[in-house]
VEXPAKOL-174444 format. One record per residue (C-alpha): x, y, z; residue number from 1; residue in three letters. Coordinates in steps of 0.05 Angstrom, whole numbers. Layout:
+--------+--------+--------+-----+------+
:      x :      y :      z : seq : type :
+--------+--------+--------+-----+------+
:      X :      Y :      Z : NUM :  ALA :
...
+--------+--------+--------+-----+------+
***
This chain:
+--------+--------+--------+-----+------+
:      x :      y :      z : seq : type :
+--------+--------+--------+-----+------+
:      2 :     -2 :     -1 :   1 :  MET :
:     23 :     72 :    -10 :   2 :  ASN :
:     54 :    102 :     50 :   3 :  ALA :
:     75 :    175 :     71 :   4 :  ASP :
:    149 :    189 :     71 :   5 :  SER :
:    142 :    204 :    145 :   6 :  ARG :
:    100 :    149 :    177 :   7 :  ALA :
:     76 :     80 :    161 :   8 :  GLU :
:      9 :     98 :    132 :   9 :  GLY :
:    -26 :     53 :     88 :  10 :  PRO :
:    -74 :     79 :     32 :  11 :  SER :
:   -116 :     19 :     -1 :  12 :  LEU :
:   -114 :     28 :    -79 :  13 :  THR :
:   -150 :     -8 :   -139 :  14 :  LEU :
:    -81 :    -44 :   -152 :  15 :  ARG :
:    -89 :    -76 :    -79 :  16 :  HIS :
:   -156 :   -102 :    -96 :  17 :  LEU :
:   -133 :   -134 :   -166 :  18 :  VAL :
:    -74 :   -163 :   -132 :  19 :  ASP :
:   -115 :   -194 :    -72 :  20 :  GLU :
:   -124 :   -269 :    -95 :  21 :  PRO :
:   -188 :   -275 :    -45 :  22 :  SER :
:   -225 :   -226 :    -87 :  23 :  LEU :
:   -212 :   -255 :   -157 :  24 :  GLN :
:   -221 :   -188 :   -191 :  25 :  LEU :
:   -205 :   -176 :   -267 :  26 :  THR :
:   -187 :   -114 :   -293 :  27 :  ALA :
:   -229 :   -111 :   -357 :  28 :  VAL :
:   -210 :    -35 :   -368 :  29 :  GLU :
:   -151 :    -21 :   -319 :  30 :  PRO :
:   -155 :     54 :   -325 :  31 :  GLY :
:   -110 :     83 :   -269 :  32 :  ASP :
:   -101 :     30 :   -218 :  33 :  LEU :
:    -59 :     72 :   -167 :  34 :  SER :
:   -125 :    110 :   -150 :  35 :  ALA :
:   -139 :    112 :    -73 :  36 :  VAL :
:   -203 :     75 :    -51 :  37 :  VAL :
:   -244 :    101 :      8 :  38 :  ARG :
:   -305 :     61 :     10 :  39 :  SER :
:   -349 :      6 :    -30 :  40 :  ALA :
:   -426 :      9 :    -41 :  41 :  HIS :
:   -471 :    -44 :    -78 :  42 :  SER :
:   -527 :    -14 :   -118 :  43 :  THR :
:   -564 :    -22 :   -184 :  44 :  ASP :
:   -598 :     42 :   -187 :  45 :  LEU :
:   -596 :     84 :   -250 :  46 :  ALA :
:   -578 :    145 :   -210 :  47 :  ASP :
:   -522 :    115 :   -166 :  48 :  ALA :
:   -469 :    161 :   -181 :  49 :  ALA :
:   -505 :    218 :   -147 :  50 :  SER :
:   -508 :    176 :    -82 :  51 :  ARG :
:   -435 :    153 :    -80 :  52 :  LEU :
:   -378 :    191 :    -44 :  53 :  ARG :
:   -317 :    210 :    -84 :  54 :  PRO :
:   -260 :    156 :    -85 :  55 :  ARG :
:   -314 :    105 :    -73 :  56 :  SER :
:   -324 :     43 :   -117 :  57 :  ILE :
:   -390 :     19 :   -144 :  58 :  MET :
:   -410 :    -51 :   -150 :  59 :  LEU :
:   -469 :    -71 :   -193 :  60 :  THR :
:   -497 :   -136 :   -227 :  61 :  THR :
:   -523 :    -90 :   -283 :  62 :  GLY :
:   -595 :    -99 :   -264 :  63 :  GLY :
:   -610 :    -26 :   -290 :  64 :  GLN :
:   -589 :    -51 :   -361 :  65 :  PHE :
:   -629 :   -115 :   -362 :  66 :  ALA :
:   -684 :    -91 :   -402 :  67 :  ALA :
:   -644 :    -67 :   -455 :  68 :  ALA :
:   -580 :   -103 :   -453 :  69 :  PRO :
:   -551 :    -79 :   -522 :  70 :  ASP :
:   -567 :     -5 :   -513 :  71 :  ASP :
:   -500 :     32 :   -500 :  72 :  PRO :
:   -535 :     99 :   -480 :  73 :  VAL :
:   -550 :     81 :   -408 :  74 :  PRO :
:   -485 :     51 :   -397 :  75 :  GLN :
:   -444 :    104 :   -426 :  76 :  GLU :
:   -484 :    154 :   -383 :  77 :  ARG :
:   -467 :    114 :   -322 :  78 :  LEU :
:   -394 :    112 :   -334 :  79 :  ILE :
:   -400 :    193 :   -346 :  80 :  ALA :
:   -432 :    204 :   -285 :  81 :  ASP :
:   -387 :    163 :   -243 :  82 :  LEU :
:   -327 :    198 :   -271 :  83 :  VAL :
:   -362 :    268 :   -256 :  84 :  ALA :
:   -372 :    245 :   -185 :  85 :  ALA :
:   -300 :    228 :   -176 :  86 :  ASP :
:   -317 :    152 :   -163 :  87 :  VAL :
:   -253 :    111 :   -165 :  88 :  ALA :
:   -281 :     50 :   -204 :  89 :  ALA :
:   -334 :      4 :   -227 :  90 :  LEU :
:   -336 :    -68 :   -206 :  91 :  LEU :
:   -384 :   -108 :   -250 :  92 :  PHE :
:   -413 :   -178 :   -222 :  93 :  GLY :
:   -423 :   -226 :   -275 :  94 :  THR :
:   -467 :   -291 :   -276 :  95 :  GLY :
:   -535 :   -260 :   -250 :  96 :  ILE :
:   -561 :   -214 :   -310 :  97 :  HIS :
:   -496 :   -217 :   -353 :  98 :  PHE :
:   -451 :   -271 :   -362 :  99 :  ASP :
:   -394 :   -217 :   -383 : 100 :  ALA :
:   -385 :   -143 :   -373 : 101 :  VAL :
:   -429 :   -106 :   -431 : 102 :  PRO :
:   -393 :    -78 :   -488 : 103 :  ARG :
:   -422 :    -12 :   -479 : 104 :  GLY :
:   -395 :     -4 :   -409 : 105 :  LEU :
:   -322 :    -31 :   -434 : 106 :  ARG :
:   -322 :     19 :   -493 : 107 :  ASN :
:   -342 :     82 :   -445 : 108 :  ALA :
:   -292 :     60 :   -392 : 109 :  ALA :
:   -237 :     53 :   -447 : 110 :  ARG :
:   -253 :    123 :   -476 : 111 :  GLU :
:   -249 :    159 :   -410 : 112 :  ARG :
:   -190 :    115 :   -381 : 113 :  ASN :
:   -239 :     95 :   -321 : 114 :  PHE :
:   -224 :     31 :   -283 : 115 :  PRO :
:   -273 :    -25 :   -301 : 116 :  LEU :
:   -266 :    -93 :   -261 : 117 :  LEU :
:   -302 :   -155 :   -266 : 118 :  SER :
:   -325 :   -193 :   -203 : 119 :  VAL :
:   -329 :   -272 :   -207 : 120 :  ASP :
:   -404 :   -292 :   -198 : 121 :  SER :
:   -373 :   -337 :   -140 : 122 :  GLN :
:   -351 :   -276 :   -102 : 123 :  ILE :
:   -402 :   -239 :    -58 : 124 :  PRO :
:   -404 :   -169 :    -58 : 125 :  PHE :
:   -405 :   -164 :     16 : 126 :  ALA :
:   -334 :   -196 :     18 : 127 :  THR :
:   -306 :   -142 :    -27 : 128 :  ILE :
:   -345 :    -85 :     13 : 129 :  GLU :
:   -314 :   -115 :     77 : 130 :  ASP :
:   -244 :   -112 :     51 : 131 :  PHE :
:   -246 :    -46 :     28 : 132 :  VAL :
:   -282 :    -15 :     90 : 133 :  ASN :
:   -229 :    -49 :    133 : 134 :  ARG :
:   -172 :    -22 :     89 : 135 :  GLY :
:   -204 :     46 :     85 : 136 :  SER :
:   -213 :     47 :    159 : 137 :  LEU :
:   -138 :     35 :    167 : 138 :  SER :
:   -122 :     90 :    118 : 139 :  ALA :
:   -169 :    136 :    156 : 140 :  GLU :
:   -133 :    127 :    223 : 141 :  THR :
:    -71 :    141 :    186 : 142 :  TYR :
:    -99 :    206 :    155 : 143 :  LEU :
:   -121 :    226 :    224 : 144 :  LEU :
:    -51 :    214 :    253 : 145 :  LYS :
:    -22 :    255 :    197 : 146 :  ARG :
:    -71 :    312 :    206 : 147 :  THR :
:    -54 :    316 :    279 : 148 :  VAL :
:     18 :    315 :    264 : 149 :  TRP :
:     15 :    366 :    212 : 150 :  LEU :
:    -21 :    412 :    259 : 151 :  GLN :
:     28 :    406 :    317 : 152 :  LYS :
:     87 :    419 :    267 : 153 :  ASP :
:     51 :    482 :    239 : 154 :  LEU :
:     30 :    503 :    312 : 155 :  LEU :
:    105 :    512 :    337 : 156 :  HIS :
:    105 :    572 :    285 : 157 :  ALA :
:     62 :    609 :    338 : 158 :  LEU :
:    121 :    608 :    388 : 159 :  SER :
:    163 :    649 :    341 : 160 :  ALA :
:    180 :    723 :    341 : 161 :  SER :
:    150 :    727 :    269 : 162 :  ASP :
:     95 :    669 :    264 : 163 :  PRO :
:     77 :    688 :    190 : 164 :  VAL :
:    152 :    679 :    169 : 165 :  SER :
:    161 :    617 :    212 : 166 :  ALA :
:     95 :    585 :    186 : 167 :  LEU :
:    115 :    593 :    111 : 168 :  VAL :
:    183 :    566 :    122 : 169 :  ILE :
:    149 :    503 :    155 : 170 :  ARG :
:    101 :    498 :     95 : 171 :  LEU :
:    161 :    501 :     45 : 172 :  ALA :
:    196 :    449 :     84 : 173 :  ALA :
:    134 :    403 :     86 : 174 :  LEU :
:    123 :    403 :     13 : 175 :  CYS :
:    195 :    401 :     -4 : 176 :  LYS :
:    186 :    466 :    -44 : 177 :  GLY :
:    168 :    535 :    -36 : 178 :  ALA :
:    114 :    571 :      0 : 179 :  ALA :
:     84 :    644 :     -1 : 180 :  VAL :
:     29 :    688 :     29 : 181 :  LEU :
:      2 :    739 :    -17 : 182 :  TYR :
:    -42 :    803 :      3 : 183 :  GLU :
:   -102 :    816 :    -37 : 184 :  GLY :
:    -67 :    858 :    -89 : 185 :  ALA :
:     -9 :    809 :    -93 : 186 :  GLY :
:     43 :    841 :    -49 : 187 :  ARG :
:     86 :    782 :    -20 : 188 :  ILE :
:     76 :    781 :     55 : 189 :  VAL :
:    124 :    728 :     69 : 190 :  ALA :
:    155 :    675 :     27 : 191 :  SER :
:    215 :    621 :     24 : 192 :  THR :
:    240 :    573 :    -27 : 193 :  GLY :
:    258 :    584 :   -102 : 194 :  HIS :
:    187 :    576 :   -129 : 195 :  GLY :
:    166 :    622 :   -189 : 196 :  PRO :
:    128 :    668 :   -138 : 197 :  LEU :
:    108 :    725 :   -189 : 198 :  ARG :
:     81 :    675 :   -243 : 199 :  LEU :
:     47 :    637 :   -187 : 200 :  MET :
:     10 :    703 :   -168 : 201 :  TRP :
:     -3 :    718 :   -243 : 202 :  GLU :
:    -38 :    650 :   -253 : 203 :  GLU :
:    -78 :    663 :   -185 : 204 :  ILE :
:   -103 :    724 :   -214 : 205 :  GLY :
:   -120 :    690 :   -277 : 206 :  ALA :
:   -160 :    630 :   -250 : 207 :  GLN :
:   -203 :    671 :   -201 : 208 :  GLY :
:   -227 :    662 :   -130 : 209 :  LEU :
:   -230 :    591 :    -92 : 210 :  GLY :
:   -179 :    542 :    -77 : 211 :  PRO :
:   -133 :    523 :   -144 : 212 :  GLN :
:    -87 :    472 :   -164 : 213 :  ARG :
:    -44 :    487 :   -228 : 214 :  PHE :
:     23 :    480 :   -259 : 215 :  GLU :
:     77 :    532 :   -275 : 216 :  VAL :
:    136 :    496 :   -312 : 217 :  GLY :
:    162 :    442 :   -271 : 218 :  GLN :
:    125 :    466 :   -208 : 219 :  TRP :
:     56 :    444 :   -181 : 220 :  VAL :
:     19 :    496 :   -142 : 221 :  VAL :
:    -38 :    492 :    -90 : 222 :  ALA :
:    -67 :    554 :    -64 : 223 :  THR :
:   -121 :    572 :    -11 : 224 :  ARG :
:   -155 :    640 :     -6 : 225 :  PRO :
:   -177 :    667 :     64 : 226 :  PHE :
:   -191 :    730 :     99 : 227 :  ARG :
:   -164 :    763 :    165 : 228 :  VAL :
:   -199 :    821 :    197 : 229 :  ARG :
:   -232 :    836 :    132 : 230 :  GLY :
:   -167 :    834 :     88 : 231 :  SER :
:   -163 :    783 :     33 : 232 :  GLY :
:   -100 :    738 :     28 : 233 :  PHE :
:    -75 :    677 :    -14 : 234 :  GLN :
:    -35 :    623 :     13 : 235 :  LEU :
:      6 :    579 :    -37 : 236 :  ALA :
:     51 :    520 :    -38 : 237 :  VAL :
:     92 :    494 :    -96 : 238 :  ALA :
:    131 :    435 :   -105 : 239 :  SER :
:    162 :    391 :   -163 : 240 :  ARG :
:    138 :    329 :   -130 : 241 :  ASN :
:     67 :    334 :   -153 : 242 :  GLY :
:     42 :    271 :   -117 : 243 :  ALA :
:     67 :    290 :    -49 : 244 :  LEU :
:     29 :    360 :    -59 : 245 :  LEU :
:    -33 :    329 :    -79 : 246 :  ASP :
:    -31 :    284 :    -18 : 247 :  ASP :
:    -16 :    336 :     33 : 248 :  ILE :
:    -32 :    404 :     11 : 249 :  SER :
:   -106 :    405 :     26 : 250 :  PRO :
:    -94 :    390 :    100 : 251 :  GLU :
:    -30 :    434 :     97 : 252 :  LEU :
:    -66 :    494 :     72 : 253 :  LEU :
:   -126 :    485 :    119 : 254 :  GLU :
:    -84 :    477 :    178 : 255 :  THR :
:    -42 :    536 :    161 : 256 :  ALA :
:   -103 :    578 :    151 : 257 :  GLU :
:   -119 :    560 :    225 : 258 :  ARG :
:    -48 :    575 :    251 : 259 :  VAL :
:    -50 :    646 :    215 : 260 :  LEU :
:   -121 :    660 :    245 : 261 :  ALA :
:    -94 :    639 :    315 : 262 :  ALA :
:    -34 :    681 :    303 : 263 :  ALA :
:    -75 :    743 :    286 : 264 :  ASN :
:   -117 :    730 :    352 : 265 :  ALA :
:    -56 :    724 :    391 : 266 :  SER :
:    -28 :    789 :    364 : 267 :  ARG :
:    -93 :    824 :    370 : 268 :  SER :
:    -95 :    804 :    441 : 269 :  LEU :
:    -24 :    829 :    452 : 270 :  VAL :
:    -40 :    894 :    413 : 271 :  ILE :
:   -102 :    901 :    454 : 272 :  SER :
:    -60 :    895 :    523 : 273 :  GLN :
:     -8 :    947 :    498 : 274 :  GLU :
:    -65 :    996 :    479 : 275 :  ARG :
:    -99 :    987 :    545 : 276 :  ALA :
:    -28 :    997 :    582 : 277 :  GLU :
:    -17 :   1057 :    541 : 278 :  ALA :
:    -87 :   1088 :    559 : 279 :  ALA :
:    -69 :   1078 :    632 : 280 :  ARG :
:     -6 :   1112 :    624 : 281 :  LEU :
:    -33 :   1171 :    589 : 282 :  VAL :
:    -85 :   1179 :    643 : 283 :  SER :
:    -34 :   1173 :    699 : 284 :  ALA :
:     10 :   1227 :    666 : 285 :  LEU :
:    -53 :   1272 :    656 : 286 :  ARG :
:    -71 :   1263 :    727 : 287 :  GLY :
:     -5 :   1272 :    757 : 288 :  GLY :
:     54 :   1227 :    778 : 289 :  VAL :
:     80 :   1232 :    848 : 290 :  THR :
:    157 :   1236 :    860 : 291 :  SER :
:    158 :   1167 :    890 : 292 :  SER :
:    125 :   1132 :    822 : 293 :  ARG :
:    171 :   1174 :    777 : 294 :  VAL :
:    216 :   1112 :    770 : 295 :  ARG :
:    161 :   1059 :    764 : 296 :  GLU :
:    132 :   1100 :    706 : 297 :  THR :
:    194 :   1110 :    667 : 298 :  TRP :
:    199 :   1034 :    675 : 299 :  ASP :
:    131 :   1025 :    643 : 300 :  ARG :
:    145 :   1076 :    587 : 301 :  LEU :
:    207 :   1042 :    569 : 302 :  ARG :
:    167 :    984 :    543 : 303 :  ALA :
:    141 :   1033 :    490 : 304 :  PHE :
:    207 :   1058 :    468 : 305 :  GLY :
:    214 :   1118 :    515 : 306 :  PHE :
:    285 :   1132 :    546 : 307 :  ARG :
:    299 :   1166 :    613 : 308 :  VAL :
:    314 :   1238 :    599 : 309 :  GLY :
:    273 :   1243 :    538 : 310 :  ASP :
:    239 :   1307 :    519 : 311 :  ASP :
:    165 :   1290 :    520 : 312 :  LEU :
:    105 :   1326 :    490 : 313 :  ARG :
:     31 :   1316 :    501 : 314 :  VAL :
:    -13 :   1323 :    441 : 315 :  VAL :
:    -87 :   1329 :    440 : 316 :  VAL :
:   -129 :   1320 :    373 : 317 :  ALA :
:   -200 :   1314 :    349 : 318 :  SER :
:   -232 :   1297 :    281 : 319 :  PRO :
:   -241 :   1360 :    234 : 320 :  VAL :
:   -315 :   1371 :    211 : 321 :  GLY :
:   -340 :   1304 :    182 : 322 :  ALA :
:   -277 :   1278 :    152 : 323 :  GLU :
:   -259 :   1211 :    174 : 324 :  ARG :
:   -197 :   1213 :    218 : 325 :  PRO :
:   -134 :   1170 :    210 : 326 :  ALA :
:   -153 :   1109 :    248 : 327 :  LEU :
:   -110 :   1094 :    316 : 328 :  ALA :
:    -79 :   1030 :    284 : 329 :  GLU :
:    -50 :   1072 :    226 : 330 :  ALA :
:    -28 :   1126 :    275 : 331 :  LEU :
:     11 :   1071 :    316 : 332 :  LEU :
:     41 :   1038 :    255 : 333 :  GLU :
:     67 :   1100 :    234 : 334 :  GLU :
:     99 :   1111 :    297 : 335 :  ALA :
:    128 :   1042 :    293 : 336 :  GLN :
:    152 :   1058 :    223 : 337 :  VAL :
:    187 :   1123 :    247 : 338 :  GLU :
:    215 :   1091 :    306 : 339 :  ASP :
:    176 :   1140 :    348 : 340 :  LEU :
:    167 :   1132 :    421 : 341 :  ALA :
:     87 :   1138 :    431 : 342 :  LEU :
:     31 :   1122 :    480 : 343 :  ILE :
:    -37 :   1140 :    455 : 344 :  LEU :
:   -106 :   1143 :    488 : 345 :  SER :
:   -173 :   1148 :    450 : 346 :  GLU :
:   -221 :   1196 :    490 : 347 :  ASP :
:   -278 :   1243 :    481 : 348 :  GLY :
:   -283 :   1268 :    553 : 349 :  ASP :
:   -269 :   1339 :    573 : 350 :  GLY :
:   -253 :   1404 :    532 : 351 :  ASP :
:   -318 :   1396 :    485 : 352 :  ASP :
:   -276 :   1337 :    448 : 353 :  ARG :
:   -315 :   1294 :    404 : 354 :  ALA :
:   -316 :   1220 :    386 : 355 :  SER :
:   -251 :   1199 :    354 : 356 :  GLY :
:   -209 :   1248 :    396 : 357 :  SER :
:   -144 :   1223 :    427 : 358 :  LEU :
:    -92 :   1246 :    475 : 359 :  THR :
:    -21 :   1222 :    466 : 360 :  ALA :
:     49 :   1229 :    495 : 361 :  VAL :
:    110 :   1222 :    452 : 362 :  LEU :
:    186 :   1231 :    458 : 363 :  ALA :
:    216 :   1292 :    417 : 364 :  GLU :
:    249 :   1257 :    361 : 365 :  ARG :
:    271 :   1280 :    292 : 366 :  ASP :
:    214 :   1232 :    263 : 367 :  THR :
:    160 :   1264 :    300 : 368 :  ALA :
:    142 :   1313 :    248 : 369 :  ASP :
:    122 :   1257 :    199 : 370 :  ALA :
:     72 :   1237 :    251 : 371 :  TRP :
:     45 :   1304 :    263 : 372 :  PHE :
:     37 :   1310 :    189 : 373 :  GLU :
:     -6 :   1245 :    188 : 374 :  LEU :
:    -44 :   1267 :    246 : 375 :  LEU :
:    -61 :   1335 :    223 : 376 :  ALA :
:    -87 :   1313 :    155 : 377 :  ARG :
:   -153 :   1292 :    185 : 378 :  THR :
:   -151 :   1327 :    257 : 379 :  ARG :
:   -143 :   1389 :    294 : 380 :  VAL :
:    -80 :   1382 :    336 : 381 :  VAL :
:    -52 :   1420 :    396 : 382 :  GLY :
:     17 :   1403 :    421 : 383 :  VAL :
:     48 :   1423 :    485 : 384 :  SER :
:    118 :   1450 :    497 : 385 :  GLY :
:    174 :   1397 :    514 : 386 :  PRO :
:    182 :   1373 :    583 : 387 :  PHE :
:    224 :   1321 :    620 : 388 :  GLN :
:    198 :   1320 :    693 : 389 :  ASP :
:    138 :   1270 :    697 : 390 :  LEU :
:    111 :   1305 :    757 : 391 :  THR :
:     91 :   1367 :    717 : 392 :  VAL :
:     61 :   1327 :    658 : 393 :  ALA :
:    -11 :   1354 :    680 : 394 :  PRO :
:      9 :   1428 :    664 : 395 :  ARG :
:     35 :   1409 :    596 : 396 :  TYR :
:    -29 :   1366 :    584 : 397 :  ALA :
:    -67 :   1428 :    595 : 398 :  GLN :
:    -16 :   1463 :    549 : 399 :  GLU :
:    -36 :   1414 :    494 : 400 :  ALA :
:   -110 :   1427 :    507 : 401 :  ALA :
:   -101 :   1500 :    504 : 402 :  THR :
:    -61 :   1493 :    439 : 403 :  ALA :
:   -116 :   1447 :    409 : 404 :  TRP :
:   -171 :   1504 :    427 : 405 :  HIS :
:   -129 :   1553 :    386 : 406 :  LEU :
:   -120 :   1510 :    329 : 407 :  ALA :
:   -196 :   1496 :    326 : 408 :  GLY :
:   -214 :   1569 :    331 : 409 :  ARG :
:   -163 :   1586 :    274 : 410 :  ARG :
:   -185 :   1530 :    228 : 411 :  HIS :
:   -257 :   1545 :    241 : 412 :  GLY :
:   -243 :   1617 :    217 : 413 :  ARG :
:   -212 :   1593 :    151 : 414 :  GLY :
:   -140 :   1579 :    166 : 415 :  SER :
:   -113 :   1519 :    125 : 416 :  ALA :
:    -64 :   1499 :    188 : 417 :  ALA :
:    -99 :   1449 :    232 : 418 :  THR :
:    -39 :   1445 :    282 : 419 :  ILE :
:    -10 :   1491 :    337 : 420 :  VAL :
:     49 :   1479 :    381 : 421 :  ARG :
:     41 :   1522 :    442 : 422 :  LEU :
:    119 :   1535 :    451 : 423 :  ASP :
:    123 :   1566 :    381 : 424 :  GLU :
:     68 :   1617 :    385 : 425 :  VAL :
:     83 :   1691 :    400 : 426 :  ASP :
:     75 :   1725 :    467 : 427 :  PHE :
:      5 :   1757 :    449 : 428 :  ALA :
:    -25 :   1690 :    426 : 429 :  THR :
:      3 :   1659 :    491 : 430 :  TRP :
:    -26 :   1717 :    529 : 431 :  LEU :
:    -89 :   1712 :    498 : 432 :  LEU :
:    -94 :   1638 :    518 : 433 :  THR :
:   -105 :   1662 :    588 : 434 :  ARG :
:   -162 :   1703 :    576 : 435 :  ARG :
:   -232 :   1687 :    602 : 436 :  ASP :
:   -271 :   1684 :    537 : 437 :  ASP :
:   -341 :   1705 :    571 : 438 :  THR :
:   -309 :   1770 :    596 : 439 :  GLN :
:   -268 :   1784 :    533 : 440 :  VAL :
:   -337 :   1777 :    491 : 441 :  ALA :
:   -363 :   1831 :    537 : 442 :  ASP :
:   -305 :   1876 :    530 : 443 :  ARG :
:   -299 :   1865 :    453 : 444 :  LEU :
:   -372 :   1885 :    440 : 445 :  ASP :
:   -363 :   1947 :    486 : 446 :  ARG :
:   -300 :   1971 :    449 : 447 :  HIS :
:   -312 :   1946 :    374 : 448 :  PHE :
:   -387 :   1931 :    376 : 449 :  GLY :
:   -401 :   1982 :    321 : 450 :  GLU :
:   -339 :   1955 :    279 : 451 :  LEU :
:   -363 :   1883 :    290 : 452 :  ILE :
:   -433 :   1904 :    261 : 453 :  ARG :
:   -402 :   1924 :    195 : 454 :  SER :
:   -371 :   1858 :    165 : 455 :  PRO :
:   -340 :   1894 :    106 : 456 :  GLU :
:   -296 :   1940 :    148 : 457 :  LEU :
:   -281 :   1878 :    193 : 458 :  VAL :
:   -259 :   1840 :    132 : 459 :  GLU :
:   -213 :   1898 :    107 : 460 :  THR :
:   -179 :   1915 :    175 : 461 :  VAL :
:   -163 :   1839 :    186 : 462 :  VAL :
:   -134 :   1834 :    116 : 463 :  LEU :
:    -97 :   1900 :    125 : 464 :  TYR :
:    -63 :   1874 :    190 : 465 :  LEU :
:    -53 :   1803 :    162 : 466 :  ALA :
:    -16 :   1834 :    103 : 467 :  CYS :
:     28 :   1873 :    152 : 468 :  ASP :
:     -8 :   1940 :    139 : 469 :  GLN :
:      4 :   1934 :     61 : 470 :  ASP :
:    -54 :   1974 :     23 : 471 :  VAL :
:    -35 :   1949 :    -43 : 472 :  LYS :
:    -36 :   1876 :    -24 : 473 :  ARG :
:    -99 :   1881 :     19 : 474 :  THR :
:   -134 :   1914 :    -49 : 475 :  ALA :
:   -109 :   1853 :    -90 : 476 :  GLU :
:   -137 :   1804 :    -42 : 477 :  LEU :
:   -205 :   1841 :    -35 : 478 :  LEU :
:   -204 :   1854 :   -110 : 479 :  PHE :
:   -218 :   1928 :    -95 : 480 :  ILE :
:   -175 :   1993 :   -116 : 481 :  HIS :
:   -126 :   2012 :    -58 : 482 :  PRO :
:   -160 :   2079 :    -50 : 483 :  ASN :
:   -224 :   2039 :    -26 : 484 :  THR :
:   -180 :   2007 :     24 : 485 :  VAL :
:   -157 :   2071 :     48 : 486 :  ARG :
:   -228 :   2099 :     50 : 487 :  TYR :
:   -254 :   2042 :     91 : 488 :  ARG :
:   -194 :   2048 :    140 : 489 :  LEU :
:   -213 :   2118 :    154 : 490 :  ARG :
:   -282 :   2095 :    170 : 491 :  LYS :
:   -249 :   2045 :    219 : 492 :  VAL :
:   -212 :   2099 :    251 : 493 :  GLU :
:   -274 :   2136 :    264 : 494 :  GLN :
:   -307 :   2077 :    296 : 495 :  LEU :
:   -248 :   2061 :    342 : 496 :  VAL :
:   -232 :   2137 :    357 : 497 :  GLY :
:   -154 :   2135 :    336 : 498 :  GLY :
:   -109 :   2132 :    274 : 499 :  ARG :
:    -95 :   2063 :    242 : 500 :  ILE :
:    -26 :   2081 :    245 : 501 :  ALA :
:    -23 :   2091 :    316 : 502 :  SER :
:     11 :   2032 :    356 : 503 :  ALA :
:    -41 :   2030 :    404 : 504 :  LYS :
:    -99 :   2020 :    357 : 505 :  VAL :
:    -60 :   1967 :    317 : 506 :  VAL :
:    -44 :   1931 :    383 : 507 :  ALA :
:   -123 :   1934 :    407 : 508 :  ASN :
:   -140 :   1910 :    339 : 509 :  LEU :
:    -93 :   1854 :    330 : 510 :  TYR :
:   -115 :   1828 :    399 : 511 :  LEU :
:   -185 :   1833 :    384 : 512 :  ALA :
:   -182 :   1797 :    317 : 513 :  PHE :
:   -121 :   1754 :    327 : 514 :  GLN :
:   -149 :   1691 :    304 : 515 :  ASP :
:   -179 :   1720 :    245 : 516 :  ASP :
:   -114 :   1753 :    228 : 517 :  ILE :
:    -71 :   1693 :    235 : 518 :  LEU :
:   -122 :   1651 :    196 : 519 :  ALA :
:   -117 :   1702 :    133 : 520 :  ARG :
:    -38 :   1711 :    145 : 521 :  SER :
:      1 :   1694 :     78 : 522 :  MET :
:     35 :   1646 :     93 : 523 :  PRO :
:      2 :   1624 :    157 : 524 :  ASP :
:     59 :   1633 :    214 : 525 :  PRO :
:     43 :   1565 :    244 : 526 :  LEU :
:     31 :   1525 :    181 : 527 :  GLY :
+--------+--------+--------+-----+------+
***
């Protein structure tokens, strides 16, 4: 009997049946006698093929043909149905309805290279069925043992630092060839061996969805598609030993898919634990770390790539309007790519922050700007100044929140910039962050109420100050004549009670309309 190269595992074949003296079988049309046999069933039904399992054998006395023994059509139809059902062979019992195997069956079997055996009239079908079923049971026991062995071998990949690569290496070793894991678009996630990986992918794309078996040159390839966390993948193994690949690839690929799913679940658990710990650290820093717990907190930060003595910054961010913000996973992956020490907590509490908001603490590195750029594409961002003393972290968390408020106000007034670093703002801006907005609103209406109620004049004076008091540039931006700008500025002077060239008037107007002025500055000084 056939045996796997790693274990004594018998597989019953048609050759074993023909060679067994007690069965007295004759190969009328031998076909492929190496075909594996899984079970045996006796039936004279005309539609028997639809009731048989793949790799089984059918035993019949030809009762379904007795009414028209010379009509080849039903005999040809039976052979065609058996081939389509992947039945291993037809065993025809003589001496009851027919003294010999009908010619129509022989001709149809010969045309399709389908095994057709005759059974001596002295041999009961039950004898053959018992022999086959005992042999199949032995084979099934072997297959079960082999499946368990394959699973144990592939499961060792889970303990590797890179489970995906370790699994692919084991797959290639087991099929004595090559193995590769493709993403849905064809990018190679992991591979090993010297198989034609790019040609394999082209063939996968050409053949479409579902498990596949095909040949590329001297290589036989088996594939299995699957999905993990909503993303599609193709797992493929290739070998020059087609018989070995056909024997083990179904179990091999199915087990590998399960191992990959387990690896993903394990990684998801680790990531979930890391994110929970990061959120706890952010909360601890925002709430205040006592001197006695500074060393312990640095030890916890070290797990995320921080080093004692790093300059730290607190970041507060929230989504811009209805735009879909970058997912936390993408932000964490970018930080990993940029080798940026970072802890992040998604929150929506306090400071009028909406769903999708986050607070982060990161180490001041050269790569931080790339991460800020990704963050600011879909979020309004406030960044604190740098600090090293963990006990003062709450003060800098408040700085980040203040910077976030500034960024939101300016973006709401038309500024293209969505990020403010509080340590880079000018003195006037910093001073205004400490104001009480309710009192400011009352005072603003008292001093500039008449001006505010004239939007045309407000727009003119805002652009005039944003353009560093350049009348010509202001006129160009407003698409009006410079004299019109001068006329409007004189009206502003009448409303505020002072000359527009006066340092006192300019200072008051700048402080009153600072957010609007900075939003219209060309270029934005904080962009």
